[in-house]
MIBA-392297 format. One record per residue (C-alpha): x, y, z; residue number from 1. Coordinates in Angstrom, 1 decimal. Layout:
// residues N
- X / Y / Z / NUM
...
//
This chain:
// residues 425
- -45.8 / -16.0 / -37.0 / 1
- -44.4 / -12.5 / -37.0 / 2
- -41.5 / -11.1 / -35.1 / 3
- -41.3 / -11.1 / -31.3 / 4
- -41.7 / -7.6 / -30.1 / 5
- -40.3 / -6.0 / -26.9 / 6
- -42.9 / -3.4 / -26.4 / 7
- -41.6 / -1.4 / -23.4 / 8
- -39.5 / -1.8 / -20.3 / 9
- -38.6 / -0.2 / -17.0 / 10
- -36.1 / -0.8 / -14.3 / 11
- -35.3 / 0.4 / -10.8 / 12
- -32.1 / 2.4 / -10.2 / 13
- -29.2 / 0.1 / -9.8 / 14
- -27.9 / 0.6 / -6.2 / 15
- -24.7 / -0.7 / -4.6 / 16
- -25.4 / -3.6 / -2.2 / 17
- -25.8 / -2.7 / 1.4 / 18
- -26.8 / 0.9 / 0.7 / 19
- -30.2 / 2.4 / -0.1 / 20
- -32.0 / -0.9 / -1.1 / 21
- -30.5 / -3.2 / 1.6 / 22
- -34.0 / -3.5 / 3.3 / 23
- -35.8 / -4.1 / 0.0 / 24
- -36.0 / -7.8 / -0.9 / 25
- -35.8 / -9.1 / -4.4 / 26
- -39.6 / -9.7 / -4.7 / 27
- -40.3 / -6.1 / -3.7 / 28
- -37.9 / -4.8 / -6.3 / 29
- -39.5 / -7.0 / -8.9 / 30
- -43.0 / -6.0 / -7.9 / 31
- -42.1 / -2.3 / -8.3 / 32
- -41.0 / -2.7 / -11.9 / 33
- -43.9 / -5.0 / -12.9 / 34
- -46.5 / -2.6 / -11.5 / 35
- -44.8 / 0.4 / -13.2 / 36
- -44.7 / -1.5 / -16.5 / 37
- -48.4 / -2.2 / -16.4 / 38
- -49.0 / 1.4 / -15.6 / 39
- -46.9 / 3.0 / -18.4 / 40
- -48.3 / 0.5 / -21.0 / 41
- -51.9 / 0.8 / -19.8 / 42
- -52.1 / -2.9 / -19.8 / 43
- -54.8 / -4.7 / -17.7 / 44
- -53.2 / -7.3 / -15.4 / 45
- -55.6 / -10.0 / -16.5 / 46
- -54.3 / -9.8 / -20.1 / 47
- -50.8 / -11.1 / -19.0 / 48
- -50.5 / -14.8 / -19.6 / 49
- -47.3 / -15.4 / -17.8 / 50
- -44.5 / -13.7 / -15.8 / 51
- -41.0 / -15.0 / -16.2 / 52
- -38.2 / -13.6 / -14.1 / 53
- -34.5 / -14.3 / -13.8 / 54
- -33.0 / -14.6 / -10.3 / 55
- -29.8 / -16.2 / -9.2 / 56
- -30.1 / -15.9 / -5.4 / 57
- -33.7 / -17.1 / -4.8 / 58
- -35.0 / -15.4 / -1.7 / 59
- -35.6 / -18.2 / 0.9 / 60
- -38.8 / -16.5 / 1.9 / 61
- -40.1 / -16.1 / -1.7 / 62
- -39.5 / -19.4 / -3.5 / 63
- -40.3 / -19.0 / -7.2 / 64
- -39.9 / -15.3 / -6.9 / 65
- -41.6 / -14.7 / -10.2 / 66
- -44.8 / -16.1 / -8.9 / 67
- -44.6 / -13.9 / -5.8 / 68
- -43.9 / -10.8 / -7.9 / 69
- -46.8 / -11.7 / -10.2 / 70
- -49.3 / -11.9 / -7.4 / 71
- -48.0 / -8.9 / -5.5 / 72
- -48.3 / -6.9 / -8.7 / 73
- -52.0 / -7.7 / -9.0 / 74
- -51.8 / -10.2 / -11.8 / 75
- -54.7 / -12.7 / -11.3 / 76
- -53.8 / -15.9 / -9.4 / 77
- -55.0 / -18.0 / -12.4 / 78
- -52.0 / -16.7 / -14.5 / 79
- -48.7 / -18.5 / -14.6 / 80
- -45.3 / -17.5 / -13.4 / 81
- -41.9 / -19.1 / -13.1 / 82
- -38.3 / -18.2 / -12.3 / 83
- -35.2 / -19.0 / -14.5 / 84
- -31.6 / -19.1 / -13.5 / 85
- -28.7 / -19.0 / -15.9 / 86
- -26.4 / -17.1 / -13.6 / 87
- -25.4 / -13.8 / -15.2 / 88
- -27.7 / -14.3 / -18.2 / 89
- -30.8 / -15.1 / -16.2 / 90
- -32.4 / -11.7 / -17.1 / 91
- -31.8 / -12.5 / -20.8 / 92
- -33.0 / -16.1 / -20.4 / 93
- -36.4 / -14.7 / -19.2 / 94
- -36.8 / -12.8 / -22.4 / 95
- -35.8 / -15.6 / -24.7 / 96
- -37.9 / -18.0 / -22.8 / 97
- -40.9 / -15.6 / -23.3 / 98
- -40.1 / -15.6 / -27.0 / 99
- -40.1 / -19.4 / -27.1 / 100
- -43.4 / -19.6 / -25.2 / 101
- -45.0 / -17.1 / -27.6 / 102
- -43.7 / -18.8 / -30.7 / 103
- -45.0 / -22.2 / -29.4 / 104
- -48.5 / -20.7 / -29.0 / 105
- -48.5 / -21.2 / -25.2 / 106
- -48.5 / -17.5 / -24.4 / 107
- -49.5 / -14.3 / -26.1 / 108
- -48.4 / -11.7 / -23.6 / 109
- -45.5 / -12.2 / -21.2 / 110
- -43.8 / -9.9 / -18.7 / 111
- -40.1 / -11.0 / -18.6 / 112
- -37.3 / -9.6 / -16.5 / 113
- -35.0 / -10.1 / -13.6 / 114
- -34.6 / -9.2 / -10.0 / 115
- -31.7 / -9.5 / -7.5 / 116
- -31.1 / -8.2 / -4.0 / 117
- -27.4 / -9.1 / -3.5 / 118
- -27.7 / -7.2 / -0.1 / 119
- -30.0 / -10.0 / 1.1 / 120
- -28.0 / -13.0 / 0.1 / 121
- -27.8 / -14.9 / 3.4 / 122
- -24.8 / -15.8 / 5.5 / 123
- -24.5 / -19.6 / 5.8 / 124
- -23.5 / -21.3 / 9.0 / 125
- -21.7 / -24.7 / 9.2 / 126
- -23.5 / -28.0 / 9.5 / 127
- -22.1 / -28.6 / 13.0 / 128
- -24.0 / -25.7 / 14.5 / 129
- -27.0 / -26.4 / 12.4 / 130
- -27.2 / -30.0 / 13.6 / 131
- -26.7 / -28.9 / 17.2 / 132
- -29.5 / -26.4 / 17.0 / 133
- -31.8 / -28.9 / 15.3 / 134
- -31.1 / -31.4 / 18.1 / 135
- -31.7 / -28.7 / 20.7 / 136
- -35.0 / -27.9 / 19.3 / 137
- -36.0 / -31.6 / 19.5 / 138
- -34.5 / -32.2 / 22.9 / 139
- -37.2 / -33.2 / 25.5 / 140
- -35.3 / -33.0 / 28.8 / 141
- -33.6 / -30.1 / 30.5 / 142
- -30.4 / -32.2 / 30.9 / 143
- -30.3 / -33.0 / 27.2 / 144
- -30.8 / -29.4 / 26.3 / 145
- -28.0 / -28.2 / 28.7 / 146
- -25.6 / -30.8 / 27.3 / 147
- -26.2 / -29.6 / 23.8 / 148
- -25.9 / -25.9 / 24.8 / 149
- -22.6 / -26.6 / 26.6 / 150
- -21.2 / -28.2 / 23.4 / 151
- -21.6 / -24.9 / 21.4 / 152
- -18.4 / -23.0 / 20.7 / 153
- -17.9 / -19.4 / 19.4 / 154
- -16.2 / -20.9 / 16.3 / 155
- -19.4 / -22.6 / 15.4 / 156
- -20.9 / -19.2 / 14.6 / 157
- -18.4 / -18.2 / 12.0 / 158
- -20.5 / -17.7 / 8.8 / 159
- -19.7 / -18.3 / 5.2 / 160
- -21.0 / -15.5 / 3.0 / 161
- -23.5 / -16.9 / 0.5 / 162
- -22.4 / -14.3 / -2.0 / 163
- -18.8 / -15.6 / -1.9 / 164
- -20.0 / -19.2 / -2.6 / 165
- -22.3 / -18.0 / -5.4 / 166
- -19.4 / -16.2 / -7.1 / 167
- -17.2 / -19.2 / -7.0 / 168
- -17.2 / -22.0 / -9.6 / 169
- -17.4 / -25.5 / -8.1 / 170
- -16.0 / -27.2 / -11.2 / 171
- -12.8 / -25.2 / -11.9 / 172
- -12.4 / -24.1 / -8.3 / 173
- -11.9 / -20.4 / -9.2 / 174
- -14.0 / -17.4 / -8.2 / 175
- -15.1 / -15.1 / -10.9 / 176
- -12.3 / -12.6 / -10.3 / 177
- -9.7 / -15.3 / -10.7 / 178
- -11.2 / -16.3 / -14.0 / 179
- -10.7 / -12.7 / -15.1 / 180
- -7.1 / -12.9 / -14.1 / 181
- -6.7 / -16.0 / -16.4 / 182
- -7.9 / -13.9 / -19.4 / 183
- -5.7 / -11.0 / -18.5 / 184
- -2.6 / -13.2 / -18.6 / 185
- -3.7 / -15.1 / -21.7 / 186
- -4.5 / -12.1 / -23.8 / 187
- -1.8 / -9.8 / -22.4 / 188
- -4.2 / -7.2 / -21.1 / 189
- -2.4 / -4.6 / -19.0 / 190
- -3.6 / -3.0 / -15.7 / 191
- -3.5 / 0.4 / -17.5 / 192
- -5.9 / -0.9 / -20.3 / 193
- -8.3 / -2.2 / -17.6 / 194
- -8.3 / 1.0 / -15.6 / 195
- -8.8 / 3.1 / -18.7 / 196
- -11.8 / 1.0 / -19.7 / 197
- -13.2 / 1.3 / -16.2 / 198
- -12.8 / 5.1 / -16.3 / 199
- -14.6 / 5.3 / -19.6 / 200
- -17.5 / 3.3 / -18.1 / 201
- -17.9 / 5.8 / -15.3 / 202
- -17.5 / 8.9 / -17.5 / 203
- -20.2 / 7.6 / -19.9 / 204
- -22.6 / 6.7 / -17.1 / 205
- -22.3 / 10.2 / -15.6 / 206
- -22.5 / 12.0 / -18.9 / 207
- -25.7 / 10.1 / -19.9 / 208
- -27.4 / 10.1 / -16.5 / 209
- -30.4 / 12.0 / -17.8 / 210
- -30.9 / 9.5 / -20.7 / 211
- -30.7 / 6.6 / -18.2 / 212
- -33.5 / 8.1 / -16.2 / 213
- -35.8 / 7.4 / -19.1 / 214
- -35.6 / 3.7 / -18.3 / 215
- -35.8 / 4.1 / -14.5 / 216
- -38.7 / 4.2 / -12.1 / 217
- -37.8 / 6.1 / -8.9 / 218
- -38.0 / 4.0 / -5.7 / 219
- -39.2 / 5.3 / -2.4 / 220
- -37.1 / 3.6 / 0.3 / 221
- -38.7 / 1.9 / 3.3 / 222
- -39.1 / 1.9 / 6.2 / 223
- -39.5 / 5.6 / 6.6 / 224
- -40.3 / 6.4 / 3.0 / 225
- -38.7 / 9.8 / 3.1 / 226
- -35.9 / 9.0 / 0.6 / 227
- -36.4 / 8.7 / -3.1 / 228
- -33.8 / 7.0 / -5.3 / 229
- -34.0 / 8.0 / -8.9 / 230
- -30.5 / 7.4 / -10.2 / 231
- -28.0 / 4.6 / -10.2 / 232
- -25.6 / 5.2 / -7.3 / 233
- -22.6 / 3.4 / -8.7 / 234
- -21.2 / 5.9 / -11.2 / 235
- -18.5 / 8.1 / -9.7 / 236
- -18.4 / 11.7 / -10.9 / 237
- -14.9 / 12.2 / -9.5 / 238
- -13.4 / 8.9 / -10.8 / 239
- -9.8 / 9.3 / -12.0 / 240
- -7.0 / 7.2 / -13.4 / 241
- -5.0 / 8.2 / -10.4 / 242
- -7.6 / 6.8 / -8.0 / 243
- -8.0 / 3.6 / -10.0 / 244
- -4.2 / 3.1 / -10.1 / 245
- -3.9 / 3.2 / -6.3 / 246
- -6.2 / 0.1 / -5.9 / 247
- -4.4 / -3.1 / -5.2 / 248
- -5.1 / -6.3 / -7.1 / 249
- -7.9 / -8.1 / -5.3 / 250
- -8.1 / -11.6 / -6.7 / 251
- -4.3 / -12.3 / -7.2 / 252
- -2.6 / -10.0 / -4.8 / 253
- 1.0 / -10.7 / -6.0 / 254
- 0.9 / -10.9 / -9.8 / 255
- -2.7 / -9.9 / -10.6 / 256
- -4.2 / -6.8 / -12.3 / 257
- -7.9 / -7.1 / -11.6 / 258
- -9.1 / -4.7 / -8.9 / 259
- -12.4 / -3.7 / -7.4 / 260
- -12.1 / -0.6 / -9.5 / 261
- -12.0 / -2.4 / -12.9 / 262
- -14.6 / -5.0 / -11.9 / 263
- -18.4 / -4.8 / -11.8 / 264
- -20.1 / -3.6 / -8.6 / 265
- -22.2 / -5.8 / -6.4 / 266
- -25.7 / -4.4 / -6.8 / 267
- -29.4 / -4.6 / -6.1 / 268
- -32.0 / -3.9 / -8.8 / 269
- -34.8 / -5.2 / -11.0 / 270
- -36.0 / -4.8 / -14.6 / 271
- -39.2 / -5.8 / -16.5 / 272
- -40.1 / -5.9 / -20.2 / 273
- -43.4 / -6.5 / -22.0 / 274
- -43.0 / -9.2 / -24.7 / 275
- -45.6 / -10.2 / -27.4 / 276
- -45.9 / -11.1 / -31.0 / 277
- -45.6 / -8.1 / -33.5 / 278
- -49.2 / -8.2 / -34.7 / 279
- -50.5 / -8.5 / -31.1 / 280
- -48.5 / -5.4 / -30.2 / 281
- -50.0 / -3.5 / -33.2 / 282
- -53.5 / -4.6 / -32.2 / 283
- -53.0 / -2.8 / -28.9 / 284
- -51.6 / 0.3 / -30.6 / 285
- -48.1 / -0.2 / -29.2 / 286
- -45.0 / 1.0 / -31.0 / 287
- -42.5 / -1.6 / -30.1 / 288
- -39.1 / -0.6 / -28.8 / 289
- -37.6 / -3.4 / -31.0 / 290
- -37.8 / -7.0 / -32.1 / 291
- -35.8 / -10.1 / -31.3 / 292
- -34.0 / -11.2 / -34.5 / 293
- -31.8 / -14.0 / -33.1 / 294
- -30.1 / -15.2 / -30.0 / 295
- -27.7 / -17.9 / -28.8 / 296
- -26.3 / -19.6 / -25.7 / 297
- -23.2 / -21.7 / -25.6 / 298
- -20.9 / -23.5 / -23.2 / 299
- -17.2 / -23.1 / -22.8 / 300
- -14.3 / -23.8 / -20.4 / 301
- -15.5 / -22.6 / -16.9 / 302
- -12.1 / -21.1 / -16.0 / 303
- -12.4 / -18.8 / -19.1 / 304
- -16.1 / -18.0 / -18.6 / 305
- -15.4 / -14.3 / -19.4 / 306
- -15.0 / -15.3 / -23.1 / 307
- -18.6 / -16.2 / -23.3 / 308
- -19.5 / -13.3 / -25.6 / 309
- -16.7 / -14.1 / -28.0 / 310
- -18.3 / -17.6 / -28.5 / 311
- -21.9 / -16.7 / -28.4 / 312
- -21.8 / -13.5 / -30.6 / 313
- -20.7 / -15.3 / -33.8 / 314
- -23.5 / -17.9 / -33.4 / 315
- -26.1 / -15.2 / -33.0 / 316
- -24.7 / -13.2 / -35.9 / 317
- -24.8 / -16.3 / -38.2 / 318
- -28.4 / -17.1 / -37.1 / 319
- -29.4 / -13.5 / -37.9 / 320
- -27.7 / -13.3 / -41.3 / 321
- -25.6 / -10.3 / -40.2 / 322
- -22.0 / -9.4 / -39.8 / 323
- -20.5 / -7.6 / -36.8 / 324
- -20.0 / -4.6 / -39.0 / 325
- -23.7 / -4.4 / -39.6 / 326
- -24.4 / -3.8 / -35.9 / 327
- -25.1 / -0.2 / -34.9 / 328
- -24.9 / -0.5 / -31.1 / 329
- -23.4 / -3.1 / -28.8 / 330
- -23.8 / -3.9 / -25.1 / 331
- -21.4 / -6.4 / -23.5 / 332
- -21.9 / -6.8 / -19.8 / 333
- -18.8 / -5.5 / -17.9 / 334
- -18.3 / -8.3 / -15.4 / 335
- -14.6 / -7.2 / -15.6 / 336
- -12.8 / -4.8 / -17.8 / 337
- -10.3 / -7.5 / -18.8 / 338
- -13.1 / -9.8 / -19.7 / 339
- -14.6 / -7.4 / -22.2 / 340
- -11.2 / -6.5 / -23.6 / 341
- -10.4 / -10.2 / -24.0 / 342
- -13.6 / -10.7 / -25.9 / 343
- -12.8 / -7.7 / -28.2 / 344
- -9.4 / -9.2 / -28.9 / 345
- -10.8 / -12.7 / -29.5 / 346
- -13.4 / -11.4 / -32.0 / 347
- -10.8 / -9.6 / -33.9 / 348
- -8.4 / -12.6 / -34.0 / 349
- -8.0 / -14.7 / -37.1 / 350
- -6.6 / -17.5 / -35.0 / 351
- -9.6 / -17.5 / -32.7 / 352
- -12.0 / -17.6 / -35.6 / 353
- -10.1 / -20.5 / -37.3 / 354
- -9.8 / -22.6 / -34.1 / 355
- -13.3 / -22.1 / -32.9 / 356
- -15.5 / -21.4 / -35.9 / 357
- -13.5 / -22.8 / -38.9 / 358
- -13.5 / -19.4 / -40.3 / 359
- -10.6 / -18.0 / -42.4 / 360
- -11.5 / -14.5 / -41.3 / 361
- -11.9 / -12.9 / -37.9 / 362
- -15.4 / -12.4 / -36.6 / 363
- -14.9 / -8.6 / -36.7 / 364
- -13.6 / -5.6 / -34.9 / 365
- -15.8 / -3.9 / -32.3 / 366
- -15.9 / -0.2 / -32.6 / 367
- -15.5 / 1.2 / -29.1 / 368
- -17.7 / 4.2 / -29.9 / 369
- -20.6 / 1.7 / -30.4 / 370
- -19.9 / -0.3 / -27.2 / 371
- -21.6 / 0.4 / -23.9 / 372
- -22.2 / 4.0 / -24.9 / 373
- -24.1 / 4.9 / -21.6 / 374
- -21.6 / 3.1 / -19.4 / 375
- -21.6 / -0.5 / -18.2 / 376
- -21.6 / -2.7 / -15.1 / 377
- -18.3 / -1.4 / -13.8 / 378
- -20.1 / 1.9 / -13.2 / 379
- -23.8 / 0.9 / -13.2 / 380
- -23.5 / -2.4 / -11.3 / 381
- -24.3 / -6.0 / -12.0 / 382
- -27.3 / -7.4 / -10.1 / 383
- -26.7 / -10.8 / -11.6 / 384
- -30.2 / -12.0 / -12.2 / 385
- -31.2 / -8.7 / -13.7 / 386
- -28.4 / -7.5 / -15.9 / 387
- -29.4 / -9.4 / -19.0 / 388
- -32.8 / -7.6 / -19.0 / 389
- -31.1 / -4.3 / -18.3 / 390
- -28.8 / -4.6 / -21.3 / 391
- -31.8 / -5.3 / -23.6 / 392
- -33.7 / -2.3 / -22.2 / 393
- -30.8 / 0.1 / -22.3 / 394
- -29.8 / -0.8 / -25.9 / 395
- -33.3 / -0.6 / -27.2 / 396
- -33.9 / 2.8 / -25.7 / 397
- -30.6 / 4.0 / -27.3 / 398
- -31.5 / 2.4 / -30.6 / 399
- -34.7 / 4.4 / -30.6 / 400
- -32.9 / 7.7 / -29.8 / 401
- -30.4 / 7.1 / -32.7 / 402
- -32.9 / 5.5 / -35.1 / 403
- -30.5 / 2.5 / -35.2 / 404
- -31.4 / -0.6 / -37.1 / 405
- -29.5 / -3.4 / -35.3 / 406
- -28.3 / -3.9 / -31.8 / 407
- -26.4 / -6.6 / -30.0 / 408
- -26.4 / -7.5 / -26.3 / 409
- -24.2 / -10.2 / -24.8 / 410
- -23.0 / -11.5 / -21.4 / 411
- -20.5 / -13.9 / -20.1 / 412
- -22.0 / -16.4 / -17.7 / 413
- -20.5 / -17.9 / -14.5 / 414
- -19.9 / -21.6 / -14.9 / 415
- -18.6 / -21.3 / -18.4 / 416
- -21.4 / -20.1 / -20.8 / 417
- -22.0 / -17.2 / -23.1 / 418
- -25.2 / -15.5 / -24.3 / 419
- -26.1 / -13.0 / -27.0 / 420
- -29.2 / -11.5 / -28.6 / 421
- -29.6 / -9.6 / -31.8 / 422
- -32.2 / -6.9 / -31.7 / 423
- -33.7 / -4.9 / -34.6 / 424
- -36.0 / -1.9 / -35.1 / 425
//
């Protein structure tokens, strides 16, 4: 079998949670990009064998959100669809799962992507009030109902944000920001370094806004449909070091250095890509954006989950037969500035290579001029189930502009995993 081609892709604007997209559920965002993908590729819906979408916060009203998206998008009900969840790498998992299905001969044409509405992650109420309301619903007599009602206290209605639970690790007991603080201390990454990295992310996203529009489908916002969002709303045109320096540490208020300004933004958005075997793409007359050369997933210590790229990138490089110096463009998801900076230091460290890969030489030095050249999640945002797909789309579009040969996209993964994919043109 030939190479696995990524033919084309499209995404919504990435929008800060609880702003323009707060009334658009994940299934609607996903439907928007799948419909647009079918439109721009002139692909008949009945030719799609399967839809695979990443999503971390499954909408309670749209279980198996990939199936809902598939049907809403007009793909026949006889076609298959399933949802994958590998936390931050879910959008990449959908792509590599599509590759595996095609290589196994189970599918020929797959739409892979991710969707996330972090605005709509529900609030969770305690079991005590849940039990009381359940009993109230089952109560048969007025006396029993009044007794249950009288037992309800205002404190019972104090909610726990589902988002906060989802961004906390049940194994190591740390939230994602606290794991970033672990790396900042271990690798000696200063607050100034983090803020400078964050500022660069915003500057690049603003400078390349017109290029980013090439991968975005504008979204008309319900319920009035009189507002059109065509750009990511996270990048700040007036972002300065002075403003970033004023922000207080958020996750370790006394000795920390990670702030909301040098962390990724909580975001809504969706992305979809068309995946098929190389010869199949040629038979349709498609010129592929690029091809999957190799990919890897690996587990690591959950409290240091941000180092995921430093562990997964060497494995993907070995599988591809390439060195880090051979890569023309790199995308590393900016969960936190300190997390990316720690990965850069680890990859350039001889000690890290010796201890983890039995290599006498460092994995390599990342050229910052090749890294996240259009900005990253600190500016653009991180809709967790979508970001892996967005990284692949963004880097392939940039590789095409530059006529680049090799690209690398990588993410750290909550829970202690890393993921990486090597792409070629």
